[in-house]
N, C-alpha and C positions, 0 to 999 in steps of 0.2 A: 618500609622495613619495619613497621611498627605492628606488633600483634599483641596488644594489651590483654593480659590475663583478666578474666572476670572472677573476682573473689571477694571474699568478706572484707579483706583489708582494703581493697580499692574503694569499695562502696563506703566503707567506714570513713576513709580518708576524704572522699568527696563530701560526706555529711559534715565532717569536721570543718573543711574549708568553706563550704557554702553557708554553714550555720553563721559564721561571723561576717562572711561577705554580704549576705542578704539582710543587713540590719535596716535597710530603708530602700528608697528608690535608686534606680541606677543612676550613677553619676553621668552627668552629660559630658560629651566630648568637648574639649576646648574649641573655641570658635575656629572655623576654617577661614583663612584669609587668602586673598588672591597671591599667588606665587606660581612658580613652574617646577616641574619635576622631570628631570631628563629632557627639558625643553618642551614639555606638554603642558598645556594649559590646564588648570585645575577643574575645569568643566569636563575634562575627559576622564574616563574611568582609570583607576589604578588596577593593574593586573597582578593578581596574586597566585603564587604557586605554593602548593602544599607537599611537603616531603615527609612521608610517614603517616599512613591513613588509618591508624588505630583510633581508640577513643579520645585520647588527648589531642591527636591531630585533627580529628573531625570537629572536636570542641573549638580548637583554635581557628579553624577555618570559619566556623559559624560565627565566632566573635569578630574575626576580621570583616566578614560580610555585613555585620551589624554596626561596625564602628564608623562607617563612612557612606554616604548616599551614593558615591561614585566609585564603587569597588566591585570588580567581578573576579571570580575564581576561574582561571583559564587553564590551569595545568595541575596534575596530580601524579605523584610518584610513590611507589611502594615496592618492596621486594616481592609481594605476593598479589596475584591478580584477584583472588577472592577478597582479600582485605581492601583493596582499592575500590572494587565495585560495590562493596557493602557501604563504604563511606560515601561514594559518589551518589548513590541512590538515596541515602539519608539526606544529604546535602541538597540535592535536587528537589526533594520533597519540601524542605524548609525554605529554600531560596530559589524557586523556580526561574526567576528573572535575573538572577545573579550568577547562576553557575553555568558557565560557558565552556565546560570541559568536553572535548570531543574525543573520539577513539585516537586520533592523531596526537592529542596532548594528554593521553593517559599512558604513562610509562611504568613498565614493570621490569624488575630485575635489580641487580646490585649497582648498576649505573644509572638507575632511574633519576637519582638526584641531579646528575650532571645534565640530563635531558630536560629536567623541569627548569633548571637555572638557565639553560640555553634557549628556552622556548619563548623569550620575549617578556617575561614577567617583570614587574617593578619591585615586588615585595615577596620574600620567601619566608615560609613558615617552617621551622625545623622541629619535628616532633618523632623522629625515629628513636629507637633505644639509644641511650646516651653514649654507649661505646663508639657510635658513628659521629657524634657531635663535632669533634674537632675538625674532622675531614670535610664534612658538609658545611660547617661554618666558614671555613677558610675558602672553600670553592665559591660560596655565595658572595662573600665580601670582596674577594678578588674580582668577581664579575660586576661589582658595583651595585649590588641589591641591598635594599633595606631588609632587615632580618627581625623576625620574632624567633627567639631561640629558647626552646623549652629547657628547663632544669633537669639534671645537673649538667654541667658543661663537658664533663669527661669522666672516664672511669679509671684513669691512671694519671700520674703527674706529668709524664711527657705530654699527655693530651692537654692538660691544663696549661702548660707552658706555651703549647701551639695556640690555644685560645687567647692567652694574653697578647701574643703577637698579632693575632688577627683582630683583636679588639683595638689595638693601636692603629692598624690599617684602616679599620672602619672610621676611626676618628679623623685620620688623614684624608680619607675620601669624602668625609662629610656626610656619611650615610648613617641611618638610625640603626641602633641595635638594642632591642628590648629584651630583657631576660624573663623567664617564666618563673622567677621567684616572686609569686604573686602577692605575698603578704606586703611587700614594699609598695604595692599599688592599692592596698586596702585603707579606706579612709579612717576607721577607728585606730588601726595600728599606726598610721602615719601621725595622727595627732598624739597618740600615746608615746611614741618614741621621740617626737618633738619635744614633748614635756619632759621626758626623761633627760634628753640632751640639754635642756634648759635648766636643769637642776631641781626638778620637782621633788625628788627623793634624795637629793644630795649626791655624793659620790657612790657609784655602784660598788658594792662589795662582793656580791654573790648572785649568780643566776642559776635557777634550776629550770630546765626545759624538758618537756616530755613529748614523745611521739609513740604512745602505746595504742596500738591498733590491732585489728583482728588479723587472722592468718592470711598468708598469700597462698594461692593454689600451689601445692607442691609439685615438683617435677614428676611427671608420670613415669612409670617403670619402663624400663627398655623394651619390655614385651609388647607395649602399646605403640611402639614406633612403626609407622607404615612401611611396607615393603618399598624399597627404592628411595627412601627418604635419607638423604645424605647428612653428614655430621652438621654441616652449616645450617641446612634447612631445619633440622631437628632442634638445634640450639636456638635458632631465631624464633621458631614457633613457641618456644618456652623461654624466652629471653630473660625474663625476670630472675630465673633460677641460676644465672651464670654471672659471675663477678665481671668478666670482661665486657659483657653487654649491658648490665644493670648498674654495675658499681656496688652491688649489695643493697639491702633495704635501708641501711644507715645513709648511704650516699644518695640513693635514688629517691627515696621519700622523705626520710627524717632530715634531709638537707634543708627543708623549709625551716626547721626549728634551729638548726645550726646557723642558717642565715640570720635569723632573728637574734641570735646570741651576738653575732658579728655586728648587726645593726645596732643594738643596744650599746655596744662598746665602740661605736664610731668606726667600725671595720678595722680595728687594730689587731694585729696578728698575735695569737697566742704564743707563749714561750715553749711550753711542753703539753703533751697530752699522754694520759695513762688511761687504760681501759680494761674492762672485762667483757667477755662475750663468747657466744658459741651457738650451738644448734641443739634445741631441746626437742624438736619434732622431726621425724624422719623426712629425708628429701631425696631419696634414690640418688640419682646421678648429679643433682644440683650441688653447687659448692658455695652457697651463701649462708651466712649466719641468720638466725631469726631473733636475736636479741644482742644488744650492746649497751654498755654504760660507759660513757667517756667523761673523764675530768680534764678540763682544759685550765691551765694556769696562765694567767696574764700578769703583766706588770703590777707592782704594788700589792702583791698577794691576793689579787682578785681571782676567784675561780668560778668557772661555769661547769654545771653538771648536766650532761645531756643523756637522757634515758630513752632508748628506743627498743620496742619489742613488737613483734608481729605474730602473735599466737592467739588462737581462737578461744573464746570463753574465758577471757581474762579481763581485768580491769582496763578501761580505755580512758585516755586523756590525751589531749593535745593543747597544751597550755605552757605559759612562760611565767615564772615567778621570780621577781627582781627584789633584792634586798639592798637598800641604800643606807648611807650614813644618817639620813634624816627621814626615812620612811620606806615604804615598800609598794610595788606595783604588780598587778596581775593582768595578764593578757590571756584570756580563756576562750575556748571554742563556742561558748553559748552566752546568751545574754546575761549581764550587761557588756559582755565582750572585753572591755578594758576598763580598768580603774586604778586610781592612785590614792594612797593614804600617806601623806607627809606633812608639809607645812600647811597645806590645805588638802580637802578631799575633792576628788574629781572622778567622774566617770563619763564615757562617751555617750552622748545622747543625740547626736546629729544624724543625718542620712548616711547610710553605709555605703550601699551600692554593691555591685557584683565586681569584685577585684579582677576576675578574669577578663571581664568586658573593659574594665578601666585600663588594663594593660594595652589593649588594642585601640581603644579610644585615644590614648595619648600617643601611641606609635603613629597612627595615621594622621593625628593633628600635627605632630612634629614633621612629618613629610610635607603636609600642606603648607606649613608656616615657614619651611626652610631652616628650622631650628632643631637639628638632629638631637636625639637622645642616645647616650652611649652608656649602657650599664656594664660594660666590658670589664672594668677593673674590679668592681666589687662582686660581680657574679663569679669570676674566676677565683677570687679570694675565698668566697663561701664555699665553692666546690673543693678548694684545696683544703680548707678546714675540715670538711667531711672526709676526704681522703686520709688526712692526717689521723683522725679519729679511727678509721678503719685500720689503718697501719698499726696503731696501738693495740687495738682489739685482736687483730689477727696474729700478731707477734708476742703480745703480752709484755712488750718492752715500753720504756718511756721513750716517746719520740719527741724530738725538738722540731721547731718550725723549720730551721735550716735543713735538718734531715728530710723533712717532708718536701721542701721546696726543691731540694737537689736529687730527689729520687730518681733512679734510672730504670725502675721496674716498669716495663712495658708490657701490658697484658693483652692489648688489642693487636691481632695480626696486622701486618703491613699490607698484605694482599689477601683478597678473598676470592674464592672460587667455589661453585656449587659442589664440585667434585673433590675438594680438598678434605684431608683428614684433620680433624681438630680434636686433639686429645683433651679430655676434660681434666682440668687440674684438680687434684685432691683438695678437699676443704682445709683451710688454714688450720694450724694447731698452735695455740699460744705456748711459747716456751721452746718450740721447735722451728717454726716458720721465722724467717729472718727479715730484718728491715734492709731493704734493697734500694 
């Protein structure tokens, strides 16, 4: 169900992320030790199923196949045949001996995720538009699968609450659940935030985080809609432009920076959020903002300022600036990546590695070792922080953590059908739209 838009913003985003991830050689996967998985000896391949065959899904599959010598991709699912075939051919070219997907294990349609999960796979990669994430994650965990779950985890708060419950179930089942919040798997940032937590700059007083990137391909005009293309297909083909599918740019992409704010503050919950935001560039039928600036207030008068913008030909930055009682730290998207100036000066100089690959290296090593990883609690928390900021921007109101946590606004339809009518909700209007 993943049809990633090709756009300046997505290219810029990958440049941002890869610039800091590729500081050195790829981190080696932790040693694989003898154990069993579902009663299978480790000498046997782990079977992987991909759900969502867009650019991010294809990338995740590639990283999974590189993470362990005994991994095969055996099933793929997407809403659209063309998307699946494009991804399959690319993966076959890159991994001819590891891609074992057949016509019988290539699933197309709204129920493709169920068929992938039921196909006998051991590990599931979830990379559809995030509006589907809660339902797909629940189905995979209930079936006892290990999961790589791309960020964000939901596009509304009821979805986040579902993810929280599913994460608890994964822990009870002893299965691994790794989140696509990739910075937490980045070597320079791991060392940077460890030092922050150890007091390198004293108590954090203020954080300024940026996600200023290029524009996202706007929603095409209705006149370009193909004949016979229903509402659901039209919106899925242009999923990034609809809040129910993407969560808006703040939740879908800038959530990385929101997650780093949470990480710096040891995942404590903000007390309130106030924001400004809107749409500066035309977007036809789409209903997402192209800029937001959110101010989170935490205990002890600590504040975090989160700026997000996706407009072309404008200043770009994807960095984090932390001020503490005894110094300051910077985590920026270009060399030297991370550095601190406090009681002592420090900058990261070790091997960086590809954080995308590290996610999968550690996921598969956890499966082999029988020591599951569960990112569920903090990945849901960071997603909720993103939704809280969106709520504040959309309504123009101060939103409390309790209001965000208890929100009943459900924007994802319960049932989907290719023939259904899906009215496009008007773009939010601060001062008019209400906190629900």
